[in-house]
N, C-alpha and C positions, 0 to 999 in steps of 0.2 A: 376288282379292288381299286379303289380310288387312289390316285397318286397326288402327292402334294409337293410343292417346292420347299427346299430347305436352303437357306442362305448361310454361308460361312465366310469368314474373312481370314485370309492367309496372305503371307508375304508374296508379292508378285513373282519373285524369282523361284520360290518354293513351288508355286502353282505351275510355272513353266516346266520345272524339273519333274514334278509329279505327273503332269500331263504327258511328258515324253516317256517316262517309265511305264505309265499305264498303256500308252500306245504300243510300246515295245512288247507288252504282255498281251496285246490284243484286247484291251479293255478301254472303255471310256472312263473318265473320272467319276461319272455318275455310277457306272457299274462297280467300280472299285469301292466307292463309299457304301454302296448297297451291300456288297459282299462283307465289308467291315461291319455294318449295322446288323446284318443277319447273323454273323458270327457272334457278336456281342450278345444278342438276344438269345441265341441257342445255348451259348456257354455260360451266360450270366456273369461275364467278366470281360475285361479288356483282353483280347487274344494275344497279347505280348507283354513282356515285362516293362514296367515303367519305374525308373529309379532315379534317385538323385545322389548316387554314390560318386560324386565328383570329388576327387582328392583336393585337399586344401593346399595352400602354397608350400607349406613345410613338407607335406608328403610328396608333392610334385618335385620339389628340390631334391629330396632323398632319392626319388626314382631317377632323376637326371644324373645324380651322382653315381648310382649303381650302373647306369648305362655307360657312363664315362669309364668307370672302373673295369667293366667288361671289355671295353675297347682297348684299354691300356692297363693291364694288370700290374705293371711296374709302377703305376702312379699312386699306389696306396700300399700301406704296410699290412701284411697278412700275419696271422699267428698260427702256430702249430701247438701252442701250449695255452690252455685256458687260464691257468694261474698267472702267466706272464701278461696276458691280455687284461685280466681283471686288475692286476697291480698297476698297469699303465692307465687304465680307466679311472682308478681311484686317485691317482696322483694329480 
């Protein structure tokens, strides 16, 4: 089977980190990319999830607020009565 060169461009720091991880796994970067390519061809898909489910600023702020509330439950008002909570929300 004839082999060909494939050139890709990636960030220098990413390349260094990838090379280190590949070495720790006993692989060259070429072997790692070959494993990836063979898996894509065999499975006919990218062999891992790719998503853009990054929360927006409002969601991030809400998540930060929940983390703060978990650290200090006395920093927020809790409810034991749904009607009381709804009355306050509507006011």
